[in-house]
N, C-alpha and C positions, 0 to 999 in steps of 0.2 A: 597485395597490399598487406603489412605486418596486422598481427590480431591486434595490437596496441591503438594503429591507427583505424581500422575496420572498430573497436568498440567508442571511439571517439567520434566517426561517422553516424554510428547508430545510435546514439546517444543524441546527437542533436538533431537528428530525423524525430528519433521519438519525442523530443522537448516541441518541437515546430508544430508537430502532429496534436502532441496534448494540450498546449495552448490553444490550437485551430478550434478542435473539439470543445474544449473547455468554456472559451468565449461562446461558441454555437450555443451549447445548452443553458448558459446563463443567461443570455436574449433570451431563449425561449420561455427559460422561467419566470423572466420579468413580462415577457407578454402574457401568460397565465394561458387558461384552457387544457389543463393536462388531462391526458386519459392514460388512465392504468388498469393494470389485470396483476392477478395475485401468480405466483411460481410457486416456492415448495410450502408454501404455508400462507394464510389470511393475510400474515403482517410482511412477507417478499412481496414485493412490490416492482414492476419494472413500467415505467413510462414510455411513448413514443420518443422523448429524447435519448432515455438508455438505448434505444436503435439505432437511432439516428447519427449518435453519436458514432457509435461502433462499425454504422456504415461508412461514415466519413472515413474513420482511422483507417478501416481495412482498403476503402478506395487509396489513399494517400500512401500505404505502405506498398501496397502492389503496385501502383503506379512506379512507384521508386526501386523497390525492388522487386520483380517480378517472380524470382524463384524462390522466393522466402517463404514459408510455414507462418498461419496466422491462426490463431485460437483466441476467442473473444467468449466472454460470460454469456451474452446473447443469442450464442447460437454459430457464429462463424467459425468456419473450421475447413481451412484450405492446407493440402500437404504441400510440401515445398522441398526443392533437391537441393537449395543452398548449403543446407546444415543450419543455417538460422530459422529460429521458430520466435515469434511473436506471441506474449500472451497480455491481452487487453482487456481492462475492466472501464467500458465507455463513460459510467457514472461509478464511483464506489462512493456506498453513503446515500443510494438513494432515497430513502427513508427524510435523510435530512436535504435532500435535495425537493422533495413532493411537499414537505413543511415548510420550505422554504428560509430553512437553516445554513447557515455559512459551510459547515465541515462536508461537503461532499468536493471528490475531485475527479480529475481522467489520471488513469495509471495505464503506463506501456513499457513494457519490456522486452527485451530482445536477447534469446538464450542461444549457446553454442554447445557442441557437448559435453562442456564441462560446468554448465551451470549460467546462472543470470551474467551477460555480456555488458547489459547498457541499461540504463533506465529514465523514466522522468514522469512525476507525478506533479500535475497543475490544479491547483485549489483558484477556483476561477473568482470566487468571491474576495480575495484578500490577494489575488492575482501573484501569487508565491509560486514558483516554477523550482522544485527540488529535481534534481539530476545528478547521476553517475556515470561513469565508465568504470568498468574490471580495471582495476590497479591505478586511476588516474584521481582517486579522490571525491567525494562529492562537494556537490555546491548549490547555493539557494540565489536565481534569481529573481529579483523582484523589484518595484520602482524606484528603489534605491540605489540599483546598481547588481553587483556579483560578488558574493564570497563565500568563501568557503567553510564548509559545513564540521562540526568536531562535537563528539557527543561530549554528555556531563562528565564530569571529574569525581561522582559521588561514591563514597565508600562505605558508607551507613545504609542499611536498609530503613533505618527507622528516620531517616530523613529525605529517604526517595521517593518522591512522586511517581506514581504507577497507572499508565493506561492498562484498559481491556477494552472487550466486546465483547455484546452477548450473541447467541445463536438467536436466527426467526423460529426456532422450534422451542415451542412453550416448556417442553421436558428437559430442553438443555438449559434454558435460562436458569430452570429451576436448581440444577444442581452447580452452574456457575455463580448465582448468586450465592449460593450457599459457600464457597469457598472465597469470596470475596469479602462475607461476613465474618469468616473466621481469619482472615488474613488482614484487615484494615487494621486493627490496634497494631498491626507492626511495624507499618510503614507511614510515612508522612499523611497520604490519602490517595484516594483511588479517581481516575477520571474515566469515564467513559464516554466518549465523542461521539462515535457509530459512523466511523472509515477506517479501516485498518491501514491503509494504504498511508492516510493523514498521519495515523499514531505514530508509524515507523518515521516517518519525516521527524517529526516532533522529536523522537528518540535521537537521531540523528544531530537537530538544532540544538540538542541539550536541553528544550523544553519541559519534556518528560524524562524519568532516569532510566525507565524500566516500560517495558510493554510484553505483554502476554496475552495469547488468545488461541481458540480451539475451532477446527471445521471450517478454514479458510477456503476457499478457493483459488488455485496458483495463481490467476491473477490478481488476486487480492496483495498477494505477499510480494511477488517476484521482483517489481522495480522499488517499492520501499526498503526491503531488505538489502537490495544489494547497497541503496545509499546510506541505510544506517551502519551497514559493515564497512562500506567507503570513507564513511565517517569517526571510524574506531570502534563502533559498538561488539559486543560478544553477542553471538547468534546460537539458538541450539534448540532443539525441541526439550520436554522438562523430563527428559529421563534419562539424559547423558549421549542422547546422538546429534545427528546434524538438525536444522531446522527443517520444518515442513509445514505442509500446509494444515495438516493435521494437529502438530501442535506448535507452534512460535514462541518464543523467548527470545526476546531483542531487548540487550539492557546496555548501559557503561557498566565498561569490563569492572569497576569494582563492587558488583554489586551482583554479578550475574550468577554466582556460584548460590549466594546468599537468597537471591530469588527465585530459584532451581530446588532448594532445599526448603523455601516457603512454601511452596505451589505444590510439594509432595505432602506436607505435614496437613496444610489445609485444604486437601483432596478427600 
């Protein structure tokens, strides 16, 4: 199988599994009875549905592709022999999920030795499925059909709508909030929705002009960054290097350099 054909197959598998897992957790949230424990801080929560979603995703991927590796946010770690590995965020935006806010998603990506090969992000409350395969563009499937994604054509930072996120650790949030306060007069406005994968897909769809965040997990970034890149976005870190979980900047091409400079002078 060619790499292009493999990427499409992996994209479609990721999409099907993300939708199944997302609909399952949304149904569970409607029923209530959430059980929560904390992870890195008192505000970093995990529920029984995070774990159930990850188990479902791992089971489906293993059944379809038993030789692939799988790494999940909630602890799944399966070595593979195929050269393909999966990065799974079973509920990105667990705080939104916990408080019954719509901005949470299931994010699934497949990677090979050259980087992310395919990915899907499913937002259960809006029933929007964002997906991409490397070299094959980015797409949105919803109740109205399917259409190709293109990022915005923004060129002026002063009119750019910018998304960001904050750490679960209070000391990091103070630093991040100070940066936002310094930059907010330079851009149209700033949004903080609470799920990196969704923010990245919104940049891909032209709903945001730019997104930046630090201290992500690889499962937060992989699918959404590919979707954004396939929609025409520019991506990188804050200092001139490639995008990475520690520093992610994803924007419309016309404001990328200006956003990188703004982050530097605001830090």
